[in-house]
N, CA, C and O atoms as CSV, one atom per row, in Angstrom:
chain,resi,resn,atom,element,x,y,z
A,1,MET,N,N,143.003,205.399,104.297
A,1,MET,CA,C,143.984,206.281,103.192
A,1,MET,C,C,145.176,206.698,104.629
A,1,MET,O,O,145.097,206.764,105.855
A,2,ASN,N,N,146.169,206.890,103.632
A,2,ASN,CA,C,147.194,207.276,104.433
A,2,ASN,C,C,147.227,208.973,104.401
A,2,ASN,O,O,146.258,209.561,103.920
A,3,VAL,N,N,148.313,209.686,104.900
A,3,VAL,CA,C,148.197,211.356,104.924
A,3,VAL,C,C,148.846,211.539,103.560
A,3,VAL,O,O,148.495,212.527,102.917
A,4,ASP,N,N,149.913,210.562,102.940
A,4,ASP,CA,C,150.070,210.985,101.557
A,4,ASP,C,C,149.324,210.940,100.662
A,4,ASP,O,O,149.561,211.667,99.698
A,5,GLU,N,N,148.103,210.042,100.644
A,5,GLU,CA,C,147.064,209.644,99.835
A,5,GLU,C,C,146.179,210.692,99.972
A,5,GLU,O,O,145.805,211.257,98.943
A,6,ILE,N,N,145.662,211.159,101.332
A,6,ILE,CA,C,145.212,212.325,101.115
A,6,ILE,C,C,145.409,213.607,100.648
A,6,ILE,O,O,144.557,214.397,100.241
A,7,LEU,N,N,146.838,213.777,100.757
A,7,LEU,CA,C,147.258,214.722,100.381
A,7,LEU,C,C,147.302,214.963,98.790
A,7,LEU,O,O,147.191,216.029,98.186
A,8,ASP,N,N,147.499,213.636,98.277
A,8,ASP,CA,C,147.380,213.804,97.076
A,8,ASP,C,C,145.972,213.961,96.040
A,8,ASP,O,O,145.892,214.246,94.845
A,9,GLU,N,N,145.055,213.682,96.939
A,9,GLU,CA,C,143.568,213.591,96.663
A,9,GLU,C,C,143.420,215.331,96.677
A,9,GLU,O,O,142.828,215.927,95.777
A,10,MET,N,N,143.915,215.866,97.585
A,10,MET,CA,C,143.734,217.489,97.859
A,10,MET,C,C,144.229,218.217,96.331
A,10,MET,O,O,143.608,218.887,95.505
A,11,ASP,N,N,145.746,217.700,96.409
A,11,ASP,CA,C,145.952,218.514,95.080
A,11,ASP,C,C,145.622,218.147,93.489
A,11,ASP,O,O,145.834,218.845,92.498
A,12,GLU,N,N,145.025,216.800,93.576
A,12,GLU,CA,C,144.035,216.337,92.635
A,12,GLU,C,C,142.876,217.392,92.270
A,12,GLU,O,O,142.546,218.017,91.262
A,13,MET,N,N,142.428,217.277,93.587
A,13,MET,CA,C,140.957,218.382,93.490
A,13,MET,C,C,141.235,219.851,93.260
A,13,MET,O,O,140.435,220.733,92.945
A,14,LEU,N,N,142.577,219.933,93.491
A,14,LEU,CA,C,143.081,221.629,92.863
A,14,LEU,C,C,143.201,221.454,91.207
A,14,LEU,O,O,142.641,222.088,90.313
A,15,GLU,N,N,143.877,220.665,91.164
A,15,GLU,CA,C,144.008,220.234,89.662
A,15,GLU,C,C,142.844,220.386,89.114
A,15,GLU,O,O,142.839,221.118,88.125
A,16,LYS,N,N,141.671,219.850,89.491
A,16,LYS,CA,C,140.816,219.589,88.837
A,16,LYS,C,C,139.457,220.198,88.736
A,16,LYS,O,O,138.444,219.840,88.135
A,17,SER,N,N,139.831,221.616,89.788
A,17,SER,CA,C,138.744,222.442,90.074
A,17,SER,C,C,138.640,223.635,88.813
A,17,SER,O,O,139.634,223.993,88.181
A,18,ARG,N,N,137.496,224.080,88.615
A,18,ARG,CA,C,136.991,225.156,87.650
A,18,ARG,C,C,137.646,226.221,87.842
A,18,ARG,O,O,137.834,226.499,89.026
A,19,ALA,N,N,138.169,227.097,86.882
A,19,ALA,CA,C,138.425,228.452,87.320
A,19,ALA,C,C,137.338,229.507,87.740
A,19,ALA,O,O,136.273,229.438,87.128
A,20,PHE,N,N,137.470,230.469,88.703
A,20,PHE,CA,C,136.561,231.053,88.972
A,20,PHE,C,C,136.173,232.434,88.059
A,20,PHE,O,O,137.173,233.074,87.736
A,21,PRO,N,N,135.117,232.888,87.680
A,21,PRO,CA,C,134.862,233.538,86.362
A,21,PRO,C,C,135.620,235.031,86.451
A,21,PRO,O,O,135.705,235.662,87.504
A,22,LEU,N,N,135.968,235.327,85.617
A,22,LEU,CA,C,136.889,236.598,85.496
A,22,LEU,C,C,138.351,236.808,86.516
A,22,LEU,O,O,138.980,237.850,86.699
A,23,ALA,N,N,138.585,235.587,87.018
A,23,ALA,CA,C,139.843,235.486,87.988
A,23,ALA,C,C,140.566,234.091,87.848
A,23,ALA,O,O,140.426,233.203,88.689
A,24,ALA,N,N,141.223,233.987,86.902
A,24,ALA,CA,C,142.030,232.157,86.195
A,24,ALA,C,C,142.532,232.074,87.411
A,24,ALA,O,O,142.329,230.933,87.826
A,25,HIS,N,N,143.309,232.978,88.495
A,25,HIS,CA,C,144.420,232.009,89.466
A,25,HIS,C,C,143.350,231.463,90.266
A,25,HIS,O,O,143.588,230.407,90.851
A,26,LYS,N,N,142.117,232.042,90.406
A,26,LYS,CA,C,141.088,231.840,91.256
A,26,LYS,C,C,140.285,230.198,91.123
A,26,LYS,O,O,140.022,229.960,89.944
A,27,VAL,N,N,139.946,229.285,91.898
A,27,VAL,CA,C,139.402,228.223,91.699
A,27,VAL,C,C,137.983,227.764,92.701
A,27,VAL,O,O,137.861,228.077,93.885
A,28,VAL,N,N,137.050,227.012,91.952
A,28,VAL,CA,C,135.832,226.494,92.767
A,28,VAL,C,C,136.532,225.150,93.239
A,28,VAL,O,O,137.114,224.339,92.518
A,29,ILE,N,N,136.371,225.105,94.426
A,29,ILE,CA,C,136.529,223.700,94.789
A,29,ILE,C,C,135.184,223.364,95.940
A,29,ILE,O,O,134.618,224.258,96.569
A,30,ASP,N,N,134.828,221.851,96.045
A,30,ASP,CA,C,134.074,221.712,97.200
A,30,ASP,C,C,134.743,221.771,98.626
A,30,ASP,O,O,135.661,221.133,99.141
A,31,GLY,N,N,133.954,222.751,99.045
A,31,GLY,CA,C,134.707,223.338,100.692
A,31,GLY,C,C,134.442,221.990,101.116
A,31,GLY,O,O,135.410,221.238,100.998
A,32,ASP,N,N,133.389,221.484,101.579
A,32,ASP,CA,C,133.027,220.130,102.466
A,32,ASP,C,C,133.888,218.817,102.143
A,32,ASP,O,O,134.041,218.022,103.071
A,33,ARG,N,N,134.480,218.520,100.858
A,33,ARG,CA,C,135.244,217.637,100.750
A,33,ARG,C,C,136.381,217.917,101.246
A,33,ARG,O,O,136.941,217.174,102.053
A,34,LEU,N,N,136.929,219.163,100.777
A,34,LEU,CA,C,138.436,219.411,101.429
A,34,LEU,C,C,138.150,219.555,102.977
A,34,LEU,O,O,138.959,218.940,103.671
A,35,ARG,N,N,137.452,220.042,103.460
A,35,ARG,CA,C,137.270,219.841,104.952
A,35,ARG,C,C,136.827,218.569,105.264
A,35,ARG,O,O,136.466,218.738,106.428
A,36,GLU,N,N,136.611,217.395,105.001
A,36,GLU,CA,C,136.632,216.135,105.003
A,36,GLU,C,C,137.988,215.163,104.904
A,36,GLU,O,O,138.218,214.038,105.346
A,37,LEU,N,N,138.838,216.179,104.068
A,37,LEU,CA,C,140.157,215.500,104.146
A,37,LEU,C,C,141.252,215.707,104.787
A,37,LEU,O,O,142.183,214.933,105.009
A,38,ILE,N,N,141.027,217.333,105.222
A,38,ILE,CA,C,141.808,217.935,106.287
A,38,ILE,C,C,141.409,217.391,107.373
A,38,ILE,O,O,142.141,217.854,108.248
A,39,ASN,N,N,140.305,216.319,108.065
A,39,ASN,CA,C,139.734,215.494,109.114
A,39,ASN,C,C,140.460,214.364,108.971
A,39,ASN,O,O,141.002,213.778,109.909
A,40,ASP,N,N,140.499,213.999,107.726
A,40,ASP,CA,C,141.251,212.673,107.767
A,40,ASP,C,C,142.778,213.162,107.759
A,40,ASP,O,O,143.403,212.356,108.448
A,41,ILE,N,N,143.578,214.089,107.294
A,41,ILE,CA,C,144.644,214.001,107.799
A,41,ILE,C,C,145.023,213.958,109.359
A,41,ILE,O,O,145.965,213.384,109.906
A,42,ARG,N,N,143.994,214.746,109.907
A,42,ARG,CA,C,144.230,214.889,111.359
A,42,ARG,C,C,143.892,213.696,112.250
A,42,ARG,O,O,144.166,213.763,113.449
A,43,LEU,N,N,143.331,212.640,111.751
A,43,LEU,CA,C,142.927,211.102,112.092
A,43,LEU,C,C,143.887,210.512,111.878
A,43,LEU,O,O,144.376,209.757,112.719
A,44,ASN,N,N,144.458,210.728,110.569
A,44,ASN,CA,C,145.897,209.533,110.445
A,44,ASN,C,C,146.812,210.315,110.871
A,44,ASN,O,O,147.796,209.686,111.261
A,45,LEU,N,N,146.913,211.579,110.972
A,45,LEU,CA,C,148.521,211.499,111.452
A,45,LEU,C,C,148.844,211.081,112.654
A,45,LEU,O,O,150.037,210.925,112.914
A,46,PRO,N,N,147.746,210.788,113.728
A,46,PRO,CA,C,148.440,210.104,114.871
A,46,PRO,C,C,148.741,208.859,114.759
A,46,PRO,O,O,149.497,208.501,115.662
A,47,GLN,N,N,148.363,207.741,113.750
A,47,GLN,CA,C,148.496,206.720,113.555
A,47,GLN,C,C,149.912,206.653,112.885
A,47,GLN,O,O,150.620,205.672,113.111
A,48,GLU,N,N,150.390,207.759,111.991
A,48,GLU,CA,C,151.610,207.622,111.412
A,48,GLU,C,C,152.947,207.887,112.573
A,48,GLU,O,O,154.122,207.519,112.578
A,49,ILE,N,N,152.109,208.710,113.517
A,49,ILE,CA,C,153.207,208.804,114.899
A,49,ILE,C,C,153.291,207.576,115.662
A,49,ILE,O,O,154.402,207.250,116.081
A,50,LYS,N,N,152.246,206.814,115.916
A,50,LYS,CA,C,152.210,205.931,116.670
A,50,LYS,C,C,153.291,204.568,115.840
A,50,LYS,O,O,154.128,203.855,116.393
A,51,ARG,N,N,152.914,204.581,114.515
A,51,ARG,CA,C,153.833,203.921,113.585
A,51,ARG,C,C,155.604,203.883,113.853
A,51,ARG,O,O,156.414,202.962,113.960
A,52,ALA,N,N,155.713,205.447,113.897
A,52,ALA,CA,C,157.126,205.610,114.095
A,52,ALA,C,C,157.536,205.243,115.316
A,52,ALA,O,O,158.650,204.743,115.471
A,53,LYS,N,N,156.340,205.528,116.750
A,53,LYS,CA,C,157.209,204.942,117.916
A,53,LYS,C,C,157.159,203.548,117.821
A,53,LYS,O,O,158.075,202.891,118.316
A,54,LEU,N,N,155.986,202.861,117.112
A,54,LEU,CA,C,156.318,201.419,116.833
A,54,LEU,C,C,157.636,200.914,116.278
A,54,LEU,O,O,158.210,199.926,116.738
A,55,ILE,N,N,158.062,201.601,115.321
A,55,ILE,CA,C,159.515,201.322,114.711
A,55,ILE,C,C,160.446,201.579,115.828
A,55,ILE,O,O,161.429,200.838,115.823
A,56,ASP,N,N,160.383,202.454,116.796
A,56,ASP,CA,C,161.306,203.150,117.802
A,56,ASP,C,C,161.209,201.927,118.811
A,56,ASP,O,O,162.229,201.603,119.420
A,57,TYR,N,N,160.012,201.228,119.012
A,57,TYR,CA,C,159.901,200.655,120.272
A,57,TYR,C,C,160.264,199.079,119.663
A,57,TYR,O,O,160.397,198.207,120.523
A,58,ASP,N,N,160.413,198.715,118.358
A,58,ASP,CA,C,161.055,197.529,117.433
A,58,ASP,C,C,162.591,197.530,117.766
A,58,ASP,O,O,163.211,196.686,118.413
A,59,ARG,N,N,163.026,198.601,117.212
A,59,ARG,CA,C,164.415,198.966,117.416
A,59,ARG,C,C,164.987,198.483,118.854
A,59,ARG,O,O,165.738,197.551,119.138
A,60,ASP,N,N,164.334,199.492,119.679
A,60,ASP,CA,C,164.923,199.045,121.064
A,60,ASP,C,C,164.657,197.565,121.432
A,60,ASP,O,O,165.376,197.047,122.286
A,61,ARG,N,N,163.869,196.995,120.962
A,61,ARG,CA,C,163.381,195.613,121.820
A,61,ARG,C,C,164.525,194.829,121.017
A,61,ARG,O,O,165.226,194.069,121.685
A,62,LEU,N,N,164.793,194.952,119.561
A,62,LEU,CA,C,165.604,193.912,118.560
A,62,LEU,C,C,167.222,194.283,119.129
A,62,LEU,O,O,168.179,193.535,118.927
A,63,MET,N,N,167.308,195.693,119.931
A,63,MET,CA,C,168.862,195.830,119.999
A,63,MET,C,C,169.023,195.000,121.587
A,63,MET,O,O,170.143,194.565,121.854
A,64,ASN,N,N,167.854,194.794,122.645
A,64,ASN,CA,C,167.860,194.352,123.869
A,64,ASN,C,C,168.210,192.796,123.762
A,64,ASN,O,O,168.968,192.120,124.458
A,65,GLU,N,N,167.230,192.360,122.413
A,65,GLU,CA,C,167.493,190.885,122.293
A,65,GLU,C,C,168.752,190.438,121.873
A,65,GLU,O,O,169.241,189.351,122.181
A,66,ALA,N,N,169.399,191.507,120.988
A,66,ALA,CA,C,170.614,191.227,120.786
A,66,ALA,C,C,172.115,191.364,121.503
A,66,ALA,O,O,173.218,190.822,121.439
A,67,GLN,N,N,171.510,192.335,122.157
A,67,GLN,CA,C,172.660,192.304,123.335
A,67,GLN,C,C,172.635,191.098,124.737
A,67,GLN,O,O,173.527,190.807,125.534
A,68,GLN,N,N,171.259,190.609,124.609
A,68,GLN,CA,C,171.278,189.642,125.512
A,68,GLN,C,C,171.648,188.343,124.759
A,68,GLN,O,O,172.043,187.457,125.518
A,69,LYS,N,N,171.624,188.103,123.795
A,69,LYS,CA,C,171.993,187.016,122.852
A,69,LYS,C,C,173.632,187.077,122.850
A,69,LYS,O,O,174.381,186.114,123.016
A,70,ALA,N,N,174.011,188.459,122.621
A,70,ALA,CA,C,175.333,188.607,122.584
A,70,ALA,C,C,175.693,188.072,123.919
A,70,ALA,O,O,176.252,186.976,123.905
A,71,GLU,N,N,175.453,188.705,125.224
A,71,GLU,CA,C,175.977,188.173,126.430
A,71,GLU,C,C,175.762,186.658,126.459
A,71,GLU,O,O,176.702,185.936,126.792
A,72,GLU,N,N,174.386,186.054,126.074
A,72,GLU,CA,C,174.901,184.457,126.227
A,72,GLU,C,C,175.819,184.078,125.479
A,72,GLU,O,O,176.626,183.309,126.001
A,73,VAL,N,N,176.003,184.390,124.280
A,73,VAL,CA,C,176.809,184.031,123.510
A,73,VAL,C,C,178.572,183.773,124.240
A,73,VAL,O,O,179.433,182.893,124.229
A,74,VAL,N,N,178.407,184.931,124.726
A,74,VAL,CA,C,179.836,185.263,125.789
A,74,VAL,C,C,179.765,184.213,126.787
A,74,VAL,O,O,180.746,183.494,126.975
A,75,ARG,N,N,178.899,184.090,127.315
A,75,ARG,CA,C,178.780,183.596,128.754
A,75,ARG,C,C,178.780,181.853,128.108
A,75,ARG,O,O,179.325,181.052,128.867
A,76,THR,N,N,178.406,181.472,127.239
A,76,THR,CA,C,178.365,180.235,126.963
A,76,THR,C,C,179.358,179.660,126.219
A,76,THR,O,O,179.488,178.436,126.206
A,77,ALA,N,N,180.418,180.737,125.298
A,77,ALA,CA,C,181.811,180.442,125.101
A,77,ALA,C,C,182.696,180.544,126.385
A,77,ALA,O,O,183.573,179.694,126.538
A,78,GLU,N,N,182.556,181.353,127.153
A,78,GLU,CA,C,183.606,180.932,128.489
A,78,GLU,C,C,183.210,179.897,129.271
A,78,GLU,O,O,184.190,179.435,129.856
A,79,GLU,N,N,181.879,179.149,129.623
A,79,GLU,CA,C,181.799,178.133,130.336
A,79,GLU,C,C,181.831,176.998,129.379
A,79,GLU,O,O,181.626,175.924,129.944
A,80,ARG,N,N,182.036,176.909,128.043
A,80,ARG,CA,C,182.480,175.677,127.291
A,80,ARG,C,C,183.977,175.866,127.373
A,80,ARG,O,O,184.552,174.780,127.443
A,81,ALA,N,N,184.827,176.964,127.387
A,81,ALA,CA,C,185.914,177.181,127.142
A,81,ALA,C,C,186.705,176.456,128.866
A,81,ALA,O,O,187.619,175.642,129.004
A,82,LYS,N,N,185.999,177.072,129.752
A,82,LYS,CA,C,186.477,176.332,131.015
A,82,LYS,C,C,186.245,175.018,131.219
A,82,LYS,O,O,187.107,174.368,131.809
A,83,ALA,N,N,185.051,174.390,130.774
A,83,ALA,CA,C,185.013,172.784,130.672
A,83,ALA,C,C,185.666,171.935,130.167
A,83,ALA,O,O,185.915,170.797,130.564
A,84,ILE,N,N,186.030,172.570,129.084
A,84,ILE,CA,C,186.836,171.778,128.048
A,84,ILE,C,C,188.285,172.059,128.212
A,84,ILE,O,O,189.055,171.175,128.587
A,85,VAL,N,N,188.638,173.145,127.970
A,85,VAL,CA,C,190.037,172.991,128.210
A,85,VAL,C,C,190.611,173.999,129.368
A,85,VAL,O,O,189.959,175.029,129.537
A,86,SER,N,N,191.700,173.809,130.129
A,86,SER,CA,C,191.947,174.476,131.497
A,86,SER,C,C,193.170,175.670,130.791
A,86,SER,O,O,193.514,176.746,131.279
A,87,GLU,N,N,193.582,175.097,129.648
A,87,GLU,CA,C,195.009,175.886,129.489
A,87,GLU,C,C,194.383,177.515,129.272
A,87,GLU,O,O,193.267,177.787,128.832
A,88,SER,N,N,195.503,178.544,129.739
A,88,SER,CA,C,195.175,179.817,129.789
A,88,SER,C,C,195.384,180.264,128.151
A,88,SER,O,O,194.622,181.159,127.788
A,89,ALA,N,N,196.154,179.837,127.316
A,89,ALA,CA,C,195.823,180.180,126.422
A,89,ALA,C,C,194.964,180.119,125.126
A,89,ALA,O,O,194.907,180.759,124.076
A,90,ILE,N,N,194.405,179.198,125.607
A,90,ILE,CA,C,193.318,178.781,124.649
A,90,ILE,C,C,191.918,179.594,125.404
A,90,ILE,O,O,191.098,180.201,124.715
A,91,LEU,N,N,191.824,179.500,126.755
A,91,LEU,CA,C,190.990,180.236,127.266
A,91,LEU,C,C,191.080,181.851,126.781
A,91,LEU,O,O,190.179,182.396,126.143
A,92,ALA,N,N,192.261,182.484,127.176
A,92,ALA,CA,C,192.459,183.703,126.553
A,92,ALA,C,C,191.731,183.876,125.146
A,92,ALA,O,O,190.832,184.711,125.047
A,93,GLU,N,N,192.230,182.853,123.721
A,93,GLU,CA,C,191.437,183.071,123.046
A,93,GLU,C,C,189.839,183.110,122.655
A,93,GLU,O,O,189.218,183.888,121.931
A,94,THR,N,N,189.558,182.348,123.164
A,94,THR,CA,C,187.942,182.100,123.434
A,94,THR,C,C,187.325,183.398,123.925
A,94,THR,O,O,186.410,183.904,123.275
A,95,LYS,N,N,187.793,183.981,125.074
A,95,LYS,CA,C,187.225,185.326,125.529
A,95,LYS,C,C,187.574,186.154,124.479
A,95,LYS,O,O,186.660,186.923,124.181
A,96,ARG,N,N,188.778,186.292,123.680
A,96,ARG,CA,C,189.031,187.346,122.659
A,96,ARG,C,C,187.740,187.352,121.803
A,96,ARG,O,O,186.916,188.266,121.815
A,97,LYS,N,N,187.664,186.242,121.072
A,97,LYS,CA,C,186.719,185.891,119.885
A,97,LYS,C,C,185.366,186.300,120.539
A,97,LYS,O,O,184.619,187.115,119.996
A,98,ALA,N,N,185.059,185.650,121.824
A,98,ALA,CA,C,183.481,186.519,122.190
A,98,ALA,C,C,183.746,187.638,122.741
A,98,ALA,O,O,182.640,188.027,123.115
A,99,HIS,N,N,184.638,188.548,123.088
A,99,HIS,CA,C,184.506,190.148,123.212
A,99,HIS,C,C,184.447,190.546,121.867
A,99,HIS,O,O,183.898,191.639,121.724
A,100,GLU,N,N,184.907,189.912,120.653
A,100,GLU,CA,C,184.989,190.572,119.324
A,100,GLU,C,C,183.487,190.439,118.838
A,100,GLU,O,O,182.935,191.339,118.203
A,101,LEU,N,N,182.837,189.196,119.198
A,101,LEU,CA,C,181.835,189.142,118.633
A,101,LEU,C,C,180.575,190.343,119.322
A,101,LEU,O,O,179.794,191.152,118.820
A,102,LEU,N,N,180.887,189.945,120.582
A,102,LEU,CA,C,180.169,191.166,121.396
A,102,LEU,C,C,180.012,192.431,120.915
A,102,LEU,O,O,178.983,193.106,120.908
A,103,ALA,N,N,181.487,192.808,120.372
A,103,ALA,CA,C,181.950,194.268,119.868
A,103,ALA,C,C,180.881,194.447,118.618
A,103,ALA,O,O,180.121,195.395,118.420
A,104,LYS,N,N,181.080,193.089,117.738
A,104,LYS,CA,C,180.268,193.125,116.152
A,104,LYS,C,C,179.176,193.277,116.551
A,104,LYS,O,O,178.639,194.075,115.783
A,105,THR,N,N,178.224,192.862,117.628
A,105,THR,CA,C,176.947,192.897,117.678
A,105,THR,C,C,176.787,194.513,118.326
A,105,THR,O,O,175.895,195.252,117.908
A,106,LYS,N,N,177.417,194.800,119.015
A,106,LYS,CA,C,177.133,196.327,119.748
A,106,LYS,C,C,177.254,197.345,118.411
A,106,LYS,O,O,176.543,198.347,118.340
A,107,THR,N,N,178.043,197.058,117.550
A,107,THR,CA,C,178.652,197.706,116.440
A,107,THR,C,C,177.096,197.577,115.585
A,107,THR,O,O,176.382,198.580,115.569
A,108,LYS,N,N,176.743,196.619,115.062
A,108,LYS,CA,C,175.230,196.435,114.305
A,108,LYS,C,C,174.524,197.169,115.200
A,108,LYS,O,O,174.410,198.337,114.829
A,109,CYS,N,N,174.055,196.948,116.144
A,109,CYS,CA,C,173.163,197.558,116.929
A,109,CYS,C,C,173.021,199.173,116.738
A,109,CYS,O,O,171.968,199.733,116.433
A,110,ASP,N,N,173.977,199.669,116.918
A,110,ASP,CA,C,174.328,200.919,116.997
A,110,ASP,C,C,173.974,201.439,115.255
A,110,ASP,O,O,173.284,202.410,114.944
A,111,GLU,N,N,174.528,200.674,114.494
A,111,GLU,CA,C,173.932,201.138,113.184
A,111,GLU,C,C,172.540,200.776,112.740
A,111,GLU,O,O,172.040,201.320,111.756
A,112,THR,N,N,171.946,199.921,113.407
A,112,THR,CA,C,170.456,199.752,112.929
A,112,THR,C,C,169.726,200.843,113.924
A,112,THR,O,O,168.682,201.296,113.455
A,113,LYS,N,N,170.062,201.284,115.076
A,113,LYS,CA,C,169.396,202.510,115.993
A,113,LYS,C,C,169.587,203.251,115.146
A,113,LYS,O,O,168.547,203.842,114.856
A,114,GLN,N,N,170.831,203.689,114.282
A,114,GLN,CA,C,171.053,205.335,113.772
A,114,GLN,C,C,170.278,205.263,112.619
A,114,GLN,O,O,169.470,206.173,112.435
A,115,ALA,N,N,170.378,204.192,111.652
A,115,ALA,CA,C,169.502,203.994,110.527
A,115,ALA,C,C,168.015,204.095,111.024
A,115,ALA,O,O,167.373,205.009,110.505
A,116,THR,N,N,167.454,203.424,111.808
A,116,THR,CA,C,166.203,203.774,112.043
A,116,THR,C,C,165.653,205.280,112.858
A,116,THR,O,O,164.542,205.808,112.818
A,117,ALA,N,N,166.587,205.595,113.402
A,117,ALA,CA,C,166.377,206.905,113.813
A,117,ALA,C,C,166.208,207.924,112.410
A,117,ALA,O,O,165.282,208.675,112.105
A,118,ALA,N,N,167.237,207.682,111.847
A,118,ALA,CA,C,167.402,208.393,110.191
A,118,ALA,C,C,165.559,208.482,109.627
A,118,ALA,O,O,164.697,209.352,109.503
A,119,TYR,N,N,165.688,207.073,109.429
A,119,TYR,CA,C,164.177,206.606,108.647
A,119,TYR,C,C,163.062,207.496,109.519
A,119,TYR,O,O,162.349,208.338,108.973
A,120,VAL,N,N,163.007,207.198,110.949
A,120,VAL,CA,C,161.916,207.848,111.520
A,120,VAL,C,C,161.884,209.437,111.177
A,120,VAL,O,O,161.002,210.059,110.584
A,121,LEU,N,N,163.176,209.935,111.756
A,121,LEU,CA,C,163.265,211.727,111.233
A,121,LEU,C,C,162.837,211.922,109.857
A,121,LEU,O,O,162.044,212.841,109.652
A,122,GLN,N,N,163.271,211.133,108.776
A,122,GLN,CA,C,162.889,211.493,107.635
A,122,GLN,C,C,161.179,211.415,107.302
A,122,GLN,O,O,160.520,212.350,106.847
A,123,SER,N,N,160.746,210.279,107.597
A,123,SER,CA,C,159.181,210.031,107.765
A,123,SER,C,C,158.592,211.119,108.174
A,123,SER,O,O,157.612,211.513,107.542
A,124,LEU,N,N,159.062,211.852,109.329
A,124,LEU,CA,C,158.423,212.746,110.291
A,124,LEU,C,C,158.358,214.135,109.462
A,124,LEU,O,O,157.393,214.896,109.389
A,125,SER,N,N,159.846,214.299,108.753
A,125,SER,CA,C,160.184,215.346,108.098
A,125,SER,C,C,159.412,215.839,107.040
A,125,SER,O,O,159.020,216.985,106.822
A,126,ASN,N,N,159.234,214.675,106.341
A,126,ASN,CA,C,158.374,214.157,104.979
A,126,ASN,C,C,157.008,214.519,105.243
A,126,ASN,O,O,156.554,215.471,104.608
A,127,THR,N,N,156.199,213.861,106.157
A,127,THR,CA,C,154.853,213.987,106.605
A,127,THR,C,C,154.943,216.102,106.823
A,127,THR,O,O,154.129,216.842,106.271
A,128,GLU,N,N,156.013,216.571,107.651
A,128,GLU,CA,C,155.717,217.879,108.233
A,128,GLU,C,C,155.723,218.722,106.906
A,128,GLU,O,O,154.912,219.616,106.664
A,129,SER,N,N,156.625,218.368,106.176
A,129,SER,CA,C,156.803,219.215,104.584
A,129,SER,C,C,155.334,218.960,103.879
A,129,SER,O,O,154.675,219.941,103.535
A,130,GLN,N,N,155.004,218.076,103.740
A,130,GLN,CA,C,153.694,217.939,102.894
A,130,GLN,C,C,152.709,218.356,103.956
A,130,GLN,O,O,151.952,219.196,103.471
A,131,ILE,N,N,152.473,218.142,104.994
A,131,ILE,CA,C,151.237,219.186,105.735
A,131,ILE,C,C,151.278,220.771,105.793
A,131,ILE,O,O,150.384,221.609,105.909
A,132,ASN,N,N,152.801,220.872,105.656
A,132,ASN,CA,C,152.894,222.423,105.928
A,132,ASN,C,C,152.381,223.160,104.297
A,132,ASN,O,O,151.658,224.149,104.180
A,133,ALA,N,N,152.856,222.534,103.417
A,133,ALA,CA,C,152.754,222.831,102.023
A,133,ALA,C,C,151.124,222.621,101.848
A,133,ALA,O,O,150.696,223.663,101.351
A,134,ALA,N,N,150.185,221.802,102.035
A,134,ALA,CA,C,148.904,221.679,102.091
A,134,ALA,C,C,148.473,222.755,102.766
A,134,ALA,O,O,148.054,223.674,102.062
A,135,LEU,N,N,148.451,222.936,104.153
A,135,LEU,CA,C,148.118,224.358,104.839
A,135,LEU,C,C,148.463,225.324,104.281
A,135,LEU,O,O,147.550,226.126,104.082
A,136,ALA,N,N,149.715,225.688,103.822
A,136,ALA,CA,C,150.003,226.923,103.191
A,136,ALA,C,C,149.077,226.957,101.785
A,136,ALA,O,O,148.747,227.993,101.208
A,137,GLN,N,N,148.768,225.724,101.406
A,137,GLN,CA,C,148.003,226.079,99.919
A,137,GLN,C,C,146.340,226.518,100.603
A,137,GLN,O,O,145.622,227.363,100.069
A,138,ILE,N,N,146.002,225.835,101.719
A,138,ILE,CA,C,144.643,226.346,102.103
A,138,ILE,C,C,144.156,227.811,102.834
A,138,ILE,O,O,143.043,228.324,102.947
A,139,LYS,N,N,145.662,228.291,103.325
A,139,LYS,CA,C,145.748,229.525,103.687
A,139,LYS,C,C,145.779,230.143,102.541
A,139,LYS,O,O,145.028,231.078,102.819
A,140,LYS,N,N,146.148,230.350,101.256
A,140,LYS,CA,C,146.277,231.170,100.687
A,140,LYS,C,C,144.589,231.024,100.137
A,140,LYS,O,O,143.878,232.015,100.304
A,141,GLU,N,N,143.994,229.806,99.501
A,141,GLU,CA,C,142.638,229.878,99.288
A,141,GLU,C,C,141.926,230.526,99.707
A,141,GLU,O,O,141.066,231.172,99.108
A,142,ARG,N,N,142.209,230.472,101.169
A,142,ARG,CA,C,141.220,230.732,102.355
A,142,ARG,C,C,141.219,232.973,102.067
A,142,ARG,O,O,140.373,233.866,102.110
A,143,GLU,N,N,142.493,232.883,101.840
A,143,GLU,CA,C,142.731,234.388,101.853
A,143,GLU,C,C,142.499,234.919,100.407
A,143,GLU,O,O,142.500,236.123,100.149
A,144,THR,N,N,142.288,233.878,99.422
A,144,THR,CA,C,141.792,234.239,97.849
A,144,THR,C,C,140.223,234.725,97.850
A,144,THR,O,O,139.683,235.592,97.163
A,145,TRP,N,N,139.704,233.895,98.825
A,145,TRP,CA,C,138.268,233.703,98.851
A,145,TRP,C,C,137.995,234.697,100.090
A,145,TRP,O,O,136.806,234.961,100.268
A,146,GLU,N,N,138.792,235.203,100.850
A,146,GLU,CA,C,138.460,236.485,101.828
A,146,GLU,C,C,138.337,237.825,101.148
A,146,GLU,O,O,137.711,238.835,101.469
A,147,LYS,N,N,139.238,237.504,99.947
A,147,LYS,CA,C,139.529,239.114,99.389
A,147,LYS,C,C,138.226,239.102,98.365
A,147,LYS,O,O,137.807,240.221,98.067
A,148,SER,N,N,137.709,238.244,97.933
A,148,SER,CA,C,136.743,238.117,96.750
A,148,SER,C,C,135.552,238.540,97.679
A,148,SER,O,O,134.411,238.619,97.223
């Protein structure tokens, strides 16, 4: 179960709980089950973070591969141009195209990096919001129980 599913189950548990006699805003829930779900969140959260780090690692790996491939393409283009034609105009055109390809590749890598970073930040933000909401609800319930 992932963190979102656990939080959904906690929410469902609250919705299905019975109202406490003479206090409609208070409910009776299975404390052991709620504690299990909280522990499940604690266990799953590091996996979510690991997954985000893996995405970040993959992004860096892909960017490095793309950079190496772009450099290889530039190197190959330059070698072919020298071997086939020695005229400076054709050689200059080939270099220009290779550098243009390298620039496009770098731009694509930067866009991928930005999109990945935005996705990771959004995922972490969503997870943090859900956990904060669940903790706020738990604190509220605990305070309610402490008052009664």
